[in-house]
PDB file of the backbone (N, CA, C, O) and the ligand in Angstrom, with CONECT records:
HET     ZN  A 101       1
ATOM      1  N   MET A   1     -25.547  22.440  -2.634  1.00  0.00           N
ATOM      2  CA  MET A   1     -24.963  22.150  -3.909  1.00  0.00           C
ATOM      3  C   MET A   1     -24.742  20.671  -4.068  1.00  0.00           C
ATOM      4  O   MET A   1     -23.901  20.064  -3.404  1.00  0.00           O
ATOM      5  N   ALA A   2     -25.530  20.100  -4.976  1.00  0.00           N
ATOM      6  CA  ALA A   2     -25.290  18.688  -5.194  1.00  0.00           C
ATOM      7  C   ALA A   2     -24.675  18.425  -6.537  1.00  0.00           C
ATOM      8  O   ALA A   2     -24.926  17.415  -7.195  1.00  0.00           O
ATOM      9  N   THR A   3     -23.911  19.316  -6.889  1.00  0.00           N
ATOM     10  CA  THR A   3     -23.304  19.193  -8.259  1.00  0.00           C
ATOM     11  C   THR A   3     -22.181  18.120  -8.114  1.00  0.00           C
ATOM     12  O   THR A   3     -21.270  18.201  -7.291  1.00  0.00           O
ATOM     13  N   ARG A   4     -22.351  17.108  -9.009  1.00  0.00           N
ATOM     14  CA  ARG A   4     -21.370  16.105  -9.012  1.00  0.00           C
ATOM     15  C   ARG A   4     -20.597  16.205 -10.310  1.00  0.00           C
ATOM     16  O   ARG A   4     -21.135  16.349 -11.408  1.00  0.00           O
ATOM     17  N   LYS A   5     -19.309  16.121 -10.104  1.00  0.00           N
ATOM     18  CA  LYS A   5     -18.458  16.202 -11.256  1.00  0.00           C
ATOM     19  C   LYS A   5     -18.158  14.770 -11.658  1.00  0.00           C
ATOM     20  O   LYS A   5     -17.638  13.970 -10.879  1.00  0.00           O
ATOM     21  N   ASN A   6     -18.515  14.470 -12.938  1.00  0.00           N
ATOM     22  CA  ASN A   6     -18.326  13.163 -13.462  1.00  0.00           C
ATOM     23  C   ASN A   6     -16.864  13.136 -13.982  1.00  0.00           C
ATOM     24  O   ASN A   6     -16.540  13.517 -15.107  1.00  0.00           O
ATOM     25  N   ALA A   7     -16.050  12.664 -13.081  1.00  0.00           N
ATOM     26  CA  ALA A   7     -14.618  12.561 -13.484  1.00  0.00           C
ATOM     27  C   ALA A   7     -14.470  11.292 -14.377  1.00  0.00           C
ATOM     28  O   ALA A   7     -14.793  10.159 -14.022  1.00  0.00           O
ATOM     29  N   LYS A   8     -13.975  11.608 -15.497  1.00  0.00           N
ATOM     30  CA  LYS A   8     -13.673  10.538 -16.409  1.00  0.00           C
ATOM     31  C   LYS A   8     -12.336   9.717 -16.115  1.00  0.00           C
ATOM     32  O   LYS A   8     -12.174   8.513 -16.315  1.00  0.00           O
ATOM     33  N   ARG A   9     -11.438  10.602 -15.612  1.00  0.00           N
ATOM     34  CA  ARG A   9     -10.121   9.976 -15.313  1.00  0.00           C
ATOM     35  C   ARG A   9      -9.992  10.029 -13.782  1.00  0.00           C
ATOM     36  O   ARG A   9      -9.868  11.085 -13.161  1.00  0.00           O
ATOM     37  N   LYS A  10     -10.029   8.866 -13.250  1.00  0.00           N
ATOM     38  CA  LYS A  10      -9.737   8.782 -11.752  1.00  0.00           C
ATOM     39  C   LYS A  10      -8.440   8.014 -11.604  1.00  0.00           C
ATOM     40  O   LYS A  10      -8.117   7.168 -12.438  1.00  0.00           O
ATOM     41  N   PRO A  11      -7.730   8.289 -10.598  1.00  0.00           N
ATOM     42  CA  PRO A  11      -6.415   7.688 -10.295  1.00  0.00           C
ATOM     43  C   PRO A  11      -6.602   6.176 -10.294  1.00  0.00           C
ATOM     44  O   PRO A  11      -7.501   5.622  -9.661  1.00  0.00           O
ATOM     45  N   VAL A  12      -5.758   5.583 -10.992  1.00  0.00           N
ATOM     46  CA  VAL A  12      -5.779   4.099 -11.041  1.00  0.00           C
ATOM     47  C   VAL A  12      -4.593   3.536 -10.118  1.00  0.00           C
ATOM     48  O   VAL A  12      -3.417   3.873 -10.258  1.00  0.00           O
ATOM     49  N   PRO A  13      -5.004   2.750  -9.282  1.00  0.00           N
ATOM     50  CA  PRO A  13      -3.903   2.200  -8.338  1.00  0.00           C
ATOM     51  C   PRO A  13      -2.959   1.388  -9.194  1.00  0.00           C
ATOM     52  O   PRO A  13      -3.354   0.674 -10.116  1.00  0.00           O
ATOM     53  N   CYS A  14      -1.726   1.526  -8.855  1.00  0.00           N
ATOM     54  CA  CYS A  14      -0.625   0.878  -9.480  1.00  0.00           C
ATOM     55  C   CYS A  14      -0.876  -0.644  -9.370  1.00  0.00           C
ATOM     56  O   CYS A  14      -1.147  -1.169  -8.290  1.00  0.00           O
ATOM     57  N   PRO A  15      -0.784  -1.277 -10.439  1.00  0.00           N
ATOM     58  CA  PRO A  15      -1.003  -2.827 -10.493  1.00  0.00           C
ATOM     59  C   PRO A  15       0.096  -3.510  -9.896  1.00  0.00           C
ATOM     60  O   PRO A  15      -0.044  -4.667  -9.502  1.00  0.00           O
ATOM     61  N   ASP A  16       1.231  -2.869  -9.788  1.00  0.00           N
ATOM     62  CA  ASP A  16       2.399  -3.662  -9.203  1.00  0.00           C
ATOM     63  C   ASP A  16       2.407  -3.573  -7.767  1.00  0.00           C
ATOM     64  O   ASP A  16       2.784  -4.591  -7.186  1.00  0.00           O
ATOM     65  N   CYS A  17       2.089  -2.628  -7.095  1.00  0.00           N
ATOM     66  CA  CYS A  17       2.113  -2.427  -5.665  1.00  0.00           C
ATOM     67  C   CYS A  17       0.723  -2.300  -5.051  1.00  0.00           C
ATOM     68  O   CYS A  17       0.565  -2.308  -3.830  1.00  0.00           O
ATOM     69  N   GLY A  18      -0.279  -2.183  -5.918  1.00  0.00           N
ATOM     70  CA  GLY A  18      -1.576  -2.157  -5.367  1.00  0.00           C
ATOM     71  C   GLY A  18      -1.938  -0.801  -4.750  1.00  0.00           C
ATOM     72  O   GLY A  18      -2.925  -0.655  -4.030  1.00  0.00           O
ATOM     73  N   GLY A  19      -1.115   0.149  -5.060  1.00  0.00           N
ATOM     74  CA  GLY A  19      -1.447   1.470  -4.589  1.00  0.00           C
ATOM     75  C   GLY A  19      -0.756   1.824  -3.380  1.00  0.00           C
ATOM     76  O   GLY A  19      -1.012   2.860  -2.767  1.00  0.00           O
ATOM     77  N   LYS A  20       0.162   0.945  -2.998  1.00  0.00           N
ATOM     78  CA  LYS A  20       0.896   1.254  -1.665  1.00  0.00           C
ATOM     79  C   LYS A  20       2.198   1.935  -1.935  1.00  0.00           C
ATOM     80  O   LYS A  20       2.834   2.437  -1.008  1.00  0.00           O
ATOM     81  N   GLY A  21       2.618   1.969  -3.169  1.00  0.00           N
ATOM     82  CA  GLY A  21       3.830   2.657  -3.413  1.00  0.00           C
ATOM     83  C   GLY A  21       5.101   1.975  -3.216  1.00  0.00           C
ATOM     84  O   GLY A  21       6.166   2.507  -3.530  1.00  0.00           O
ATOM     85  N   GLU A  22       5.019   0.780  -2.691  1.00  0.00           N
ATOM     86  CA  GLU A  22       6.147   0.016  -2.492  1.00  0.00           C
ATOM     87  C   GLU A  22       5.862  -1.465  -2.610  1.00  0.00           C
ATOM     88  O   GLU A  22       4.749  -1.934  -2.369  1.00  0.00           O
ATOM     89  N   THR A  23       6.861  -2.156  -2.972  1.00  0.00           N
ATOM     90  CA  THR A  23       6.730  -3.610  -3.178  1.00  0.00           C
ATOM     91  C   THR A  23       7.497  -4.409  -2.186  1.00  0.00           C
ATOM     92  O   THR A  23       8.591  -4.011  -1.786  1.00  0.00           O
ATOM     93  N   SER A  24       6.999  -5.451  -1.800  1.00  0.00           N
ATOM     94  CA  SER A  24       7.798  -6.355  -0.852  1.00  0.00           C
ATOM     95  C   SER A  24       8.103  -7.617  -1.642  1.00  0.00           C
ATOM     96  O   SER A  24       7.223  -8.394  -2.015  1.00  0.00           O
ATOM     97  N   GLU A  25       9.437  -7.781  -1.882  1.00  0.00           N
ATOM     98  CA  GLU A  25       9.790  -8.938  -2.652  1.00  0.00           C
ATOM     99  C   GLU A  25      10.546  -9.925  -1.682  1.00  0.00           C
ATOM    100  O   GLU A  25      11.351  -9.611  -0.806  1.00  0.00           O
ATOM    101  N   THR A  26      10.132 -11.129  -2.011  1.00  0.00           N
ATOM    102  CA  THR A  26      10.722 -12.279  -1.289  1.00  0.00           C
ATOM    103  C   THR A  26      12.118 -12.479  -1.656  1.00  0.00           C
ATOM    104  O   THR A  26      12.418 -12.616  -2.842  1.00  0.00           O
ATOM    105  N   VAL A  27      13.047 -12.509  -0.679  1.00  0.00           N
ATOM    106  CA  VAL A  27      14.463 -12.721  -0.991  1.00  0.00           C
ATOM    107  C   VAL A  27      14.659 -14.266  -1.224  1.00  0.00           C
ATOM    108  O   VAL A  27      14.311 -15.145  -0.436  1.00  0.00           O
ATOM    109  N   ARG A  28      15.243 -14.437  -2.376  1.00  0.00           N
ATOM    110  CA  ARG A  28      15.478 -15.821  -2.735  1.00  0.00           C
ATOM    111  C   ARG A  28      16.974 -16.078  -2.841  1.00  0.00           C
ATOM    112  O   ARG A  28      17.789 -15.290  -3.320  1.00  0.00           O
ATOM    113  N   VAL A  29      17.236 -17.301  -2.323  1.00  0.00           N
ATOM    114  CA  VAL A  29      18.649 -17.724  -2.328  1.00  0.00           C
ATOM    115  C   VAL A  29      18.862 -19.031  -3.150  1.00  0.00           C
ATOM    116  O   VAL A  29      17.978 -19.885  -3.213  1.00  0.00           O
ATOM    117  N   GLY A  30      19.963 -19.149  -3.725  1.00  0.00           N
ATOM    118  CA  GLY A  30      20.138 -20.311  -4.572  1.00  0.00           C
ATOM    119  C   GLY A  30      19.641 -20.113  -5.976  1.00  0.00           C
ATOM    120  O   GLY A  30      18.452 -19.894  -6.207  1.00  0.00           O
ATOM    121  N   ALA A  31      20.617 -20.197  -6.970  1.00  0.00           N
ATOM    122  CA  ALA A  31      20.293 -19.907  -8.287  1.00  0.00           C
ATOM    123  C   ALA A  31      19.405 -21.003  -8.908  1.00  0.00           C
ATOM    124  O   ALA A  31      18.571 -20.721  -9.768  1.00  0.00           O
ATOM    125  N   ARG A  32      19.597 -22.266  -8.457  1.00  0.00           N
ATOM    126  CA  ARG A  32      18.993 -23.319  -9.135  1.00  0.00           C
ATOM    127  C   ARG A  32      17.563 -23.577  -8.529  1.00  0.00           C
ATOM    128  O   ARG A  32      16.543 -23.548  -9.218  1.00  0.00           O
ATOM    129  N   LYS A  33      17.580 -23.826  -7.216  1.00  0.00           N
ATOM    130  CA  LYS A  33      16.282 -24.095  -6.647  1.00  0.00           C
ATOM    131  C   LYS A  33      15.417 -22.843  -6.454  1.00  0.00           C
ATOM    132  O   LYS A  33      14.187 -22.900  -6.459  1.00  0.00           O
ATOM    133  N   GLY A  34      16.101 -21.731  -6.287  1.00  0.00           N
ATOM    134  CA  GLY A  34      15.386 -20.596  -5.996  1.00  0.00           C
ATOM    135  C   GLY A  34      14.485 -20.597  -4.761  1.00  0.00           C
ATOM    136  O   GLY A  34      13.307 -20.240  -4.738  1.00  0.00           O
ATOM    137  N   ARG A  35      15.230 -21.063  -3.714  1.00  0.00           N
ATOM    138  CA  ARG A  35      14.510 -21.248  -2.356  1.00  0.00           C
ATOM    139  C   ARG A  35      14.137 -19.884  -1.761  1.00  0.00           C
ATOM    140  O   ARG A  35      14.978 -19.000  -1.598  1.00  0.00           O
ATOM    141  N   ALA A  36      12.910 -19.755  -1.460  1.00  0.00           N
ATOM    142  CA  ALA A  36      12.549 -18.439  -0.911  1.00  0.00           C
ATOM    143  C   ALA A  36      12.718 -18.489   0.600  1.00  0.00           C
ATOM    144  O   ALA A  36      12.422 -19.484   1.262  1.00  0.00           O
ATOM    145  N   THR A  37      13.186 -17.414   1.090  1.00  0.00           N
ATOM    146  CA  THR A  37      13.421 -17.253   2.544  1.00  0.00           C
ATOM    147  C   THR A  37      12.297 -16.485   3.135  1.00  0.00           C
ATOM    148  O   THR A  37      11.397 -16.016   2.438  1.00  0.00           O
ATOM    149  N   ASP A  38      12.357 -16.353   4.472  1.00  0.00           N
ATOM    150  CA  ASP A  38      11.387 -15.539   5.039  1.00  0.00           C
ATOM    151  C   ASP A  38      11.596 -13.991   5.076  1.00  0.00           C
ATOM    152  O   ASP A  38      10.803 -13.148   5.495  1.00  0.00           O
ATOM    153  N   ASN A  39      12.776 -13.816   4.572  1.00  0.00           N
ATOM    154  CA  ASN A  39      13.205 -12.382   4.517  1.00  0.00           C
ATOM    155  C   ASN A  39      12.478 -11.672   3.344  1.00  0.00           C
ATOM    156  O   ASN A  39      12.429 -12.113   2.196  1.00  0.00           O
ATOM    157  N   ARG A  40      11.942 -10.561   3.764  1.00  0.00           N
ATOM    158  CA  ARG A  40      11.332  -9.750   2.732  1.00  0.00           C
ATOM    159  C   ARG A  40      11.887  -8.410   2.574  1.00  0.00           C
ATOM    160  O   ARG A  40      12.189  -7.765   3.578  1.00  0.00           O
ATOM    161  N   GLN A  41      12.042  -7.947   1.433  1.00  0.00           N
ATOM    162  CA  GLN A  41      12.646  -6.622   1.284  1.00  0.00           C
ATOM    163  C   GLN A  41      11.622  -5.663   0.750  1.00  0.00           C
ATOM    164  O   GLN A  41      10.980  -5.905  -0.271  1.00  0.00           O
ATOM    165  N   ALA A  42      11.488  -4.617   1.430  1.00  0.00           N
ATOM    166  CA  ALA A  42      10.584  -3.601   0.934  1.00  0.00           C
ATOM    167  C   ALA A  42      11.323  -2.716   0.056  1.00  0.00           C
ATOM    168  O   ALA A  42      12.363  -2.169   0.422  1.00  0.00           O
ATOM    169  N   ALA A  43      10.802  -2.558  -1.118  1.00  0.00           N
ATOM    170  CA  ALA A  43      11.479  -1.725  -2.105  1.00  0.00           C
ATOM    171  C   ALA A  43      10.476  -0.714  -2.728  1.00  0.00           C
ATOM    172  O   ALA A  43       9.274  -0.953  -2.846  1.00  0.00           O
ATOM    173  N   LEU A  44      11.029   0.336  -3.080  1.00  0.00           N
ATOM    174  CA  LEU A  44      10.209   1.357  -3.738  1.00  0.00           C
ATOM    175  C   LEU A  44       9.649   0.792  -5.084  1.00  0.00           C
ATOM    176  O   LEU A  44      10.361   0.143  -5.850  1.00  0.00           O
ATOM    177  N   CYS A  45       8.454   1.049  -5.308  1.00  0.00           N
ATOM    178  CA  CYS A  45       7.883   0.516  -6.513  1.00  0.00           C
ATOM    179  C   CYS A  45       8.336   1.400  -7.723  1.00  0.00           C
ATOM    180  O   CYS A  45       8.072   2.601  -7.788  1.00  0.00           O
ATOM    181  N   LEU A  46       9.012   0.741  -8.640  1.00  0.00           N
ATOM    182  CA  LEU A  46       9.520   1.470  -9.742  1.00  0.00           C
ATOM    183  C   LEU A  46       8.559   1.783 -10.795  1.00  0.00           C
ATOM    184  O   LEU A  46       8.821   2.565 -11.709  1.00  0.00           O
ATOM    185  N   THR A  47       7.391   1.140 -10.661  1.00  0.00           N
ATOM    186  CA  THR A  47       6.292   1.304 -11.737  1.00  0.00           C
ATOM    187  C   THR A  47       5.685   2.684 -11.512  1.00  0.00           C
ATOM    188  O   THR A  47       5.426   3.438 -12.450  1.00  0.00           O
ATOM    189  N   CYS A  48       5.473   2.980 -10.262  1.00  0.00           N
ATOM    190  CA  CYS A  48       4.680   4.220  -9.953  1.00  0.00           C
ATOM    191  C   CYS A  48       5.618   5.166  -9.250  1.00  0.00           C
ATOM    192  O   CYS A  48       5.238   6.298  -8.952  1.00  0.00           O
ATOM    193  N   LEU A  49       6.819   4.740  -8.980  1.00  0.00           N
ATOM    194  CA  LEU A  49       7.813   5.570  -8.248  1.00  0.00           C
ATOM    195  C   LEU A  49       7.371   5.985  -6.957  1.00  0.00           C
ATOM    196  O   LEU A  49       7.635   7.106  -6.521  1.00  0.00           O
ATOM    197  N   GLY A  50       6.689   5.110  -6.304  1.00  0.00           N
ATOM    198  CA  GLY A  50       6.266   5.332  -4.897  1.00  0.00           C
ATOM    199  C   GLY A  50       4.952   6.211  -4.785  1.00  0.00           C
ATOM    200  O   GLY A  50       4.549   6.574  -3.680  1.00  0.00           O
ATOM    201  N   THR A  51       4.342   6.518  -5.869  1.00  0.00           N
ATOM    202  CA  THR A  51       3.169   7.289  -5.730  1.00  0.00           C
ATOM    203  C   THR A  51       1.918   6.493  -5.442  1.00  0.00           C
ATOM    204  O   THR A  51       0.962   6.938  -4.807  1.00  0.00           O
ATOM    205  N   GLY A  52       1.998   5.279  -5.957  1.00  0.00           N
ATOM    206  CA  GLY A  52       0.850   4.307  -5.705  1.00  0.00           C
ATOM    207  C   GLY A  52      -0.185   4.405  -6.784  1.00  0.00           C
ATOM    208  O   GLY A  52      -1.218   3.736  -6.761  1.00  0.00           O
ATOM    209  N   GLU A  53       0.135   5.294  -7.771  1.00  0.00           N
ATOM    210  CA  GLU A  53      -0.814   5.507  -8.829  1.00  0.00           C
ATOM    211  C   GLU A  53      -0.222   5.093 -10.122  1.00  0.00           C
ATOM    212  O   GLU A  53       0.945   5.364 -10.405  1.00  0.00           O
ATOM    213  N   ALA A  54      -1.032   4.426 -10.926  1.00  0.00           N
ATOM    214  CA  ALA A  54      -0.403   4.071 -12.235  1.00  0.00           C
ATOM    215  C   ALA A  54      -0.239   5.267 -13.114  1.00  0.00           C
ATOM    216  O   ALA A  54      -1.111   6.136 -13.116  1.00  0.00           O
ATOM    217  N   LEU A  55       0.800   5.361 -13.841  1.00  0.00           N
ATOM    218  CA  LEU A  55       1.056   6.480 -14.657  1.00  0.00           C
ATOM    219  C   LEU A  55      -0.018   6.575 -15.712  1.00  0.00           C
ATOM    220  O   LEU A  55      -0.441   5.563 -16.272  1.00  0.00           O
ATOM    221  N   ALA A  56      -0.455   7.770 -15.983  1.00  0.00           N
ATOM    222  CA  ALA A  56      -1.411   7.953 -17.008  1.00  0.00           C
ATOM    223  C   ALA A  56      -0.831   7.940 -18.426  1.00  0.00           C
ATOM    224  O   ALA A  56       0.360   8.204 -18.591  1.00  0.00           O
ATOM    225  N   GLY A  57      -1.581   7.659 -19.387  1.00  0.00           N
ATOM    226  CA  GLY A  57      -1.079   7.672 -20.695  1.00  0.00           C
ATOM    227  C   GLY A  57      -0.510   6.343 -21.189  1.00  0.00           C
ATOM    228  O   GLY A  57      -0.042   6.206 -22.320  1.00  0.00           O
ATOM    229  N   GLY A  58      -0.578   5.349 -20.255  1.00  0.00           N
ATOM    230  CA  GLY A  58      -0.126   4.112 -20.623  1.00  0.00           C
ATOM    231  C   GLY A  58      -0.985   3.328 -21.539  1.00  0.00           C
ATOM    232  O   GLY A  58      -0.551   2.535 -22.374  1.00  0.00           O
ATOM    233  N   GLU A  59      -2.272   3.611 -21.323  1.00  0.00           N
ATOM    234  CA  GLU A  59      -3.233   2.798 -22.141  1.00  0.00           C
ATOM    235  C   GLU A  59      -3.407   3.396 -23.508  1.00  0.00           C
ATOM    236  O   GLU A  59      -4.160   2.864 -24.323  1.00  0.00           O
TER     237      GLU A  59
HETATM  238 ZN    ZN A 101       3.552   0.891  -7.793  1.00  0.00          ZN2+
END
């Protein structure tokens, strides 16, 4: 069987986390200079809620 289903809608990786489902934000200190530290915080991507896929219906 070589039937191929032409899927029109394929899962789109979340643009915010790149499909990883979580984002790593650089911890910044200092309100004025905004100096970035080496500390990185892994946070759940709020855009896709950790699924790694962009929500459908946005376009
Ligand atoms: Zn995401």
